[in-house]
ZADRENLO-844418 format. One line per 10 residues: for each residue x, y, z of C-alpha. Coordinates in steps of 0.02 Angstrom, whole numbers, plus 50000, padded with zeros to 5 digits. Layout:
X:Y:Z | ...
//
This chain:
49977:60505:42220 | 49830:60504:42070 | 49694:60407:42169 | 49605:60415:42017 | 49743:60345:41917 | 49700:60149:41877 | 49848:60053:41877 | 49877:59895:41759 | 49849:59750:41865 | 49976:59590:41799
49889:59423:41744 | 49947:59299:41846 | 49859:59172:41683 | 49979:59141:41547 | 49927:59192:41373 | 49858:59026:41330 | 49773:59005:41499 | 49676:59188:41445 | 49642:59092:41285 | 49555:58954:41375
49465:59063:41495 | 49387:59187:41359 | 49310:59001:41271 | 49234:58954:41442 | 49176:59129:41450 | 49081:59122:41288 | 49025:58941:41320 | 48948:58995:41476 | 48855:59139:41383 | 48816:59039:41206
48611:59020:41203 | 48651:58817:41120 | 48772:58792:41264 | 48647:58850:41395 | 48526:58737:41315 | 48616:58579:41290 | 48640:58593:41500 | 48482:58639:41548 | 48425:58466:41428 | 48551:58353:41520
48658:58356:41357 | 48533:58349:41241 | 48481:58442:41070 | 48379:58427:40932 | 48436:58460:40766 | 48289:58597:40747 | 48352:58675:40910 | 48537:58667:40842 | 48480:58748:40675 | 48368:58861:40766
48516:58935:40866 | 48606:58972:40719 | 48693:58815:40664 | 48716:58762:40491 | 48665:58586:40448 | 48857:58565:40396 | 48903:58625:40566 | 48791:58495:40654 | 48827:58357:40547 | 49038:58391:40573
48993:58393:40764 | 48931:58209:40723 | 49062:58159:40616 | 49171:58223:40745 | 49079:58112:40881 | 49057:58283:40998 | 48860:58245:40968 | 48819:58058:40976 | 48625:58037:40901 | 48512:57941:41033
48346:57960:40937 | 48336:58012:40769 | 48353:58212:40768 | 48399:58203:40934 | 48593:58215:41011 | 48684:58208:41157 | 48825:58295:41185 | 48982:58188:41242 | 49036:58325:41383 | 48856:58264:41464
48859:58081:41530 | 48722:57970:41498 | 48576:57975:41615 | 48399:57914:41660 | 48354:58089:41641 | 48422:58108:41479 | 48363:57953:41417 | 48190:57997:41475 | 48194:58178:41410 | 48272:58130:41247
48102:58019:41217 | 48010:58174:41262 | 48123:58285:41122 | 48108:58139:40979 | 47916:58121:40985 | 47907:58324:40955 | 47851:58480:41035 | 47677:58434:41065 | 47710:58278:41152 | 47695:58247:41342
47778:58140:41446 | 47653:58036:41528 | 47642:57858:41637 | 47773:57790:41740 | 47880:57907:41664 | 47801:58077:41710 | 47773:58002:41894 | 47973:57967:41907 | 48000:58142:41828 | 47894:58204:41974
48000:58103:42103 | 47837:57976:42139 | 47936:57803:42087 | 48112:57760:42127 | 48172:57727:41957 | 48126:57764:41772 | 48033:57628:41673 | 48127:57539:41548 | 48011:57592:41421 | 47963:57773:41404
47791:57827:41361 | 47748:57994:41291 | 47582:58038:41214 | 47563:58144:41062 | 47392:58202:40967 | 47278:58095:40877 | 47317:58203:40729 | 47494:58135:40727 | 47546:57958:40705 | 47736:57934:40751
47787:57746:40767 | 47837:57671:40934 | 48020:57632:40928 | 48148:57530:41053 | 48106:57611:41223 | 47984:57738:41166 | 47792:57683:41187 | 47683:57828:41070 | 47505:57825:41147 | 47368:57956:41017
47275:58046:41126 | 47216:58227:41156 | 47242:58290:41312 | 47149:58393:41432 | 47260:58544:41462 | 47222:58538:41648 | 47318:58389:41649 | 47461:58458:41559 | 47611:58569:41639 | 47794:58613:41604
47904:58536:41740 | 48087:58558:41762 | 48103:58588:41553 | 47985:58446:41496 | 47817:58451:41459 | 47717:58308:41560 | 47571:58246:41642 | 47537:58322:41795 | 47558:58205:41963 | 47386:58142:41980
47374:58115:41781 | 47546:58033:41791 | 47503:57920:41942 | 47339:57854:41847 | 47415:57795:41708 | 47587:57733:41815 | 47455:57625:41888 | 47394:57542:41738 | 47564:57491:41683 | 47594:57306:41725
47777:57357:41766 | 47718:57445:41893 | 47655:57389:42072 | 47498:57501:42045 | 47403:57467:42221 | 47566:57524:42314 | 47598:57673:42213 | 47401:57729:42250 | 47426:57673:42425 | 47595:57789:42462
47529:57940:42374 | 47362:57934:42469 | 47437:57901:42620 | 47590:58040:42615 | 47464:58153:42540 | 47610:58169:42412 | 47458:58172:42272 | 47293:58244:42314 | 47156:58146:42332 | 47030:58262:42240
47165:58291:42099 | 47164:58097:42080 | 46985:58096:42081 | 46965:58240:41937 | 47104:58179:41838 | 47010:58017:41832 | 46845:58086:41788 | 46946:58171:41640 | 47012:58002:41566 | 46861:57892:41576
46857:57785:41423 | 47054:57803:41425 | 47138:57642:41404 | 47151:57577:41559 | 47028:57699:41667 | 46897:57565:41738 | 47020:57464:41808 | 47115:57596:41890 | 46957:57671:41935 | 46928:57510:42056
47115:57523:42114 | 47103:57690:42173 | 46944:57645:42264 | 47025:57514:42335 | 47175:57611:42384 | 47073:57737:42481 | 46966:57617:42564 | 47126:57525:42625 | 47206:57692:42678 | 47048:57758:42775
47055:57605:42867 | 47256:57614:42918 | 47209:57786:42948 | 47070:57745:43076 | 47171:57619:43167 | 47299:57741:43166 | 47208:57862:43247 | 47137:57766:43384 | 47345:57698:43411 | 47391:57875:43436
47241:57932:43535 | 47296:57795:43663 | 47487:57805:43651 | 47458:58007:43696 | 47347:57973:43848 | 47190:58061:43772 | 47043:58023:43861 | 46856:58035:43836 | 46847:57979:43674 | 46747:57809:43628
46736:57685:43470 | 46548:57645:43395 | 46434:57759:43463 | 46264:57765:43391 | 46193:57934:43397 | 46006:57958:43320 | 46045:57780:43216 | 46203:57845:43161 | 46354:57739:43203 | 46503:57849:43230
46683:57747:43220 | 46762:57883:43362 | 46691:58000:43451 | 46719:58122:43613 | 46539:58111:43682 | 46547:58225:43810 | 46592:58359:43681 | 46464:58310:43562 | 46595:58287:43420 | 46607:58134:43320
46770:58114:43218 | 46786:58046:43029 | 46924:57982:42937 | 46905:58025:42768 | 46898:57901:42633 | 46949:58038:42498 | 46876:57913:42352 | 46748:57809:42409 | 46617:57920:42489 | 46485:57784:42497
46396:57718:42641 | 46460:57684:42800 | 46423:57536:42929 | 46258:57599:42950 | 46213:57622:42758 | 46208:57803:42758 | 46299:57926:42679 | 46425:58064:42748 | 46311:58204:42714 | 46156:58135:42773
46249:58065:42934 | 46329:58227:42965 | 46142:58320:42948 | 46066:58204:43072 | 46221:58242:43194 | 46186:58422:43172 | 46010:58416:43218 | 46065:58314:43376 | 46203:58469:43416 | 46331:58348:43352
46499:58413:43268 | 46610:58316:43147 | 46789:58356:43146 | 46863:58270:42970 | 47043:58196:42970 | 47139:58168:42809 | 47226:58022:42811 | 47393:58120:42766 | 47367:58211:42929 | 47420:58062:43037
47597:58109:42977 | 47588:58274:43064 | 47538:58193:43245 | 47557:58344:43352 | 47464:58453:43237 | 47311:58318:43214 | 47327:58320:43402 | 47310:58506:43414 | 47159:58507:43307 | 47068:58377:43412
47102:58451:43574 | 47037:58626:43496 | 46880:58532:43418 | 46869:58459:43588 | 46888:58623:43708 | 46829:58740:43587 | 46994:58843:43631 | 47148:58858:43517 | 47291:58732:43546 | 47404:58883:43608
47579:58951:43500 | 47597:58849:43382 | 47462:58751:43358 | 47362:58713:43214 | 47191:58791:43184 | 47041:58670:43211 | 46891:58646:43056 | 46752:58552:43081 | 46629:58500:42951 | 46444:58516:42988
//
């Protein structure tokens, strides 16, 4: 028997099925079909023309109801059911290539809000002036490029900028949103502060700044109480509260180890209960042989790792395999 001879394999598909398979294969490799699938079933007229369709072909698909208009020159393929994602993405596609998904819609796109807003906000450069339409609010502002990124196929505000603008939206519980992202660390506090500094003078920036400072204070206070409760619950000893060292009032300290533990207020770094700023307090403590361990509020979500850091800072020895290295400020 000649092993090099390739035997013909009888097909188990009827001819009609072969045709369907070929059509499925062609659709799977069709760049336009891939684009539509990647865009939640959406396509713009410009994209369709750029992918080789003629104006007549686009119009025939619309007439046959294979494509359904969602916004002017934005269509949804009927094979793809409408969804919140397609509604939000359609607004951004309609507003143009230089439009950015912002505000509550952007925060939802990042998974920071449980539901998409009824009105999708898009921001376009000042040189453009498209009018808002039903379900879409258009803002004209030149965004800092550091606040813009492409995520999941959409040009969208980065999480910090999205959260700050969403917090100013009357339909969003702004304080609760800021509390959540600061407590969980899902958006870095430093990123929020920097994004807010870049948005100064923009619509709603002043009240959002006050909301951010208030949320930071609340989160820090809760974290201080949570840290004390954690130490008590785990039986950690030798810590004290309200310790005074050279006129510096410490919320929590390990006096025997000359270690101060400071829960970081990431936004409001002003004066403490003793009327002094953190840098001054740490300098005084250093001069008196004390160290400062800074704890971020979000670290309380990983209590075992946080306790490892504390033990290492107190004893000067690593917590052991799997332990988290400590970091001391000052």
